[in-house]
N, C-alpha and C positions, 0 to 999 in steps of 0.2 A: 206679592200679588194676591189679592183676595180671591175667593171662589167665584164671586160674581165677575171679577175682572178676567179671570181665566176663561170662564164660559164665553164672555164677550170677545175675548182675544180670538178664540177659535171660531166663534160664530162669524166674525168678520172675515177671517181667512177663508172659511168655507163659502161665504157669500161670494167672494171674489173668484173662487175656484172650486165649484161644487164636487167635482170628481177628480181629485188629484191622482196623478200616476207617476211612477218612476220614469225618468228620462232615458233609461237604458232600453235598448231595443232587443226584443227576444220573442220567440213564438211558442215556447213551452217552458215548463218548470226547470228542466235541466239547463236550457240555455240561459234562463234567469240566473241560476246558481253560478254558472260559468262567468257570466257578465259581471256579477257582483264581486266574485273573486278577482277578476281582472281589474276591477275599478279601484282597488286599493292604491292610494297615492297616484291616481290617474283621473282624468276627467271623463264624464259620461260621453262627451262628444268624441274624445279620443278612442274610448273603448268601442263605441258604436262604429266608428270608422274601421277599426281593426277587425271587428267581428262580422262586418257586413257580408263578405265573401265566405268566411268560415261557417257562419250559420246557415248559408244556403245549402251547404253540403253536409254539415254535421248537425244532426238533430237529436242524437241519442248518445248515452255514455259508451255504448259499444263502438259506435262510429268514431267517437273521440279517442278511445283507447287504441283503435286501429290506426288512427292518424299518427300517433306517437309523439314523443317530446319534440323531436326535430321538425316534424311536419307542422306541429302547432306553433313552434317558434317562428316559422316563416310567416304565419298569419298575424302574430301579435308582437312582432319585433319593434313596432313603432310606439309601444306603450312602456311605461316605466316598470323595471324589475321583471321583464318578460321571461328571463331564464328561470327564475324561481317559480313564477306563476305557471309556466308551461309544465314544469315537473309536478306541481301540485294538482293542476287540472287533470293531467293524465292519471295521476295516482288516485284521485277521488273518483274518476270515471271507472277505473278498474275495480274499485271497492263497490261502487254502485252496481256494476254488472255482477260481481261475485256475491255480494251480500244482500242486495235489495232488488234483484231481478230487473235491474236497469231503471228502477223508479227512485225518485228523490224522496227521502223519508220526511214525513210531516211531523218532525220531532226535533226540537232545538238541540237537545243533548246529542242525538244521533248526528245532526248536521255539524255541530262543533267538533265532533270526533273525526271528521273528514279533513284531509290535508288542505291547508290554506283557508279553512273556514273558521273565522272567529265569531264572537258573539254578535257583532254588528252585522256581519254577512248573514248569519243564521236568522237574525231578527228580520232582515229585509225579505228573505225567502219565506219565512213564516207568515209575514204580513201580506206580501204581494201575491204569493201563490196559494196560500191556505187561509187567508182572511183572519189571521190571528192578531190580537190586540198587542202588538209588540212595538217597541220604540228603538229604532236603529240609530244610535247616537254617533254621528260623524262629526267632523270639525264644524260644520255649519250649525248643527243642532246644539252642540256643546257651546258654541259662541252665543247663539240666540237665547238658549236657556239661561245662561249666566248674565248676559247683557241686559235682557229685558226684565229679569227677576222672575221669570216664569218657572224655571227649574234650575236652581243653583247647585253646583257641586264641583269638587276639585278634580274629579275623574269622570270619564264617560259613563261608567257604571253608576256613579252617584247621581248624575243627571238623569240617567234612564230610570233609576228608582224613584226619583222625584216626579218624573212624568207619569210613571205607573200610578202614583198616589193622586196626582192632581188633575190629569186630563179627564174631562167629563165624558160620560158614556156616549153621547151622540157623536163624538169626534175622535174616539180612540183608534179606529182603524185608519183614518186618514191623517192623523196628527203628525206622524213623522214625515210624510210627504209635504204637508203644508210648511213645516218648520224648515225642512231642507230647501225648498224652493224660496222661502222667505229669506233665508240666509244667503242663498246663492245670488238672488237678484235684487234684494232691497237692503237687508241688514248685513251688508258686506263687511268684511274684516277691517279694511282700512278706512273706507269712506261710506259708512252706512247712509243710505238715502232716506233719512228721516222725513224729509219734506214731502215724500210721496208714500209714506208708510201708513197703512190703514189702522195700525194699532199703536201709533206713536204716543197717544195720550194715556195709554195703559202701561206703558213701558217705564221702568225706573231709570233708564239711561238718560243722563241729564245733558250731555254735550250734543244736543240735537243739531244735526247739520241742516243748513238752509239750502233752498233750491238754487242750483248754479245760476249765476248771472250770465245771460246770453248776450253776446255783442250785437249791436245794431238796434 
């Protein structure tokens, strides 16, 4: 994909959704961090359902640490891998209280040192909470980057590095939101809806799907 095509790609996505946001529900940076940790191998819808009551009562790392592993499990037992996630969330909450006076650090290396926080999670927090130009490559972005030709790579990190090089300045903060939403709702894994894709003509994917035939 040429520089001009890349610019047009994001321009069209931005035109359709000028202010893209994560679909995770949260009210502060700590809750965002927890929600992203819980979202690994789980849907945003499922995480939001699990955290609705939790986040009404727990807004700080100190409150989360006081809840304890067993207390947290009761709230998140409907999402995948909840046992390990509960342990990680309580452990990272204790570290935030002990080492950061209860604040979430605005530093990717510090974030990835926390239990359960990988590079993707840290990139989401840096972008959504602190306005950093980071690219959190999940399965959707990995697929969209490779399928469209926008950012090809054999690993999430390779795709992230391509995005860092190629995404034009006006679109860098919103880019990963646009790509996630595009992959989630249009450029789907099994049946991409190319017939309604705003960037289909810029995409290198050749097996364009047609609009479904409706009966009657």
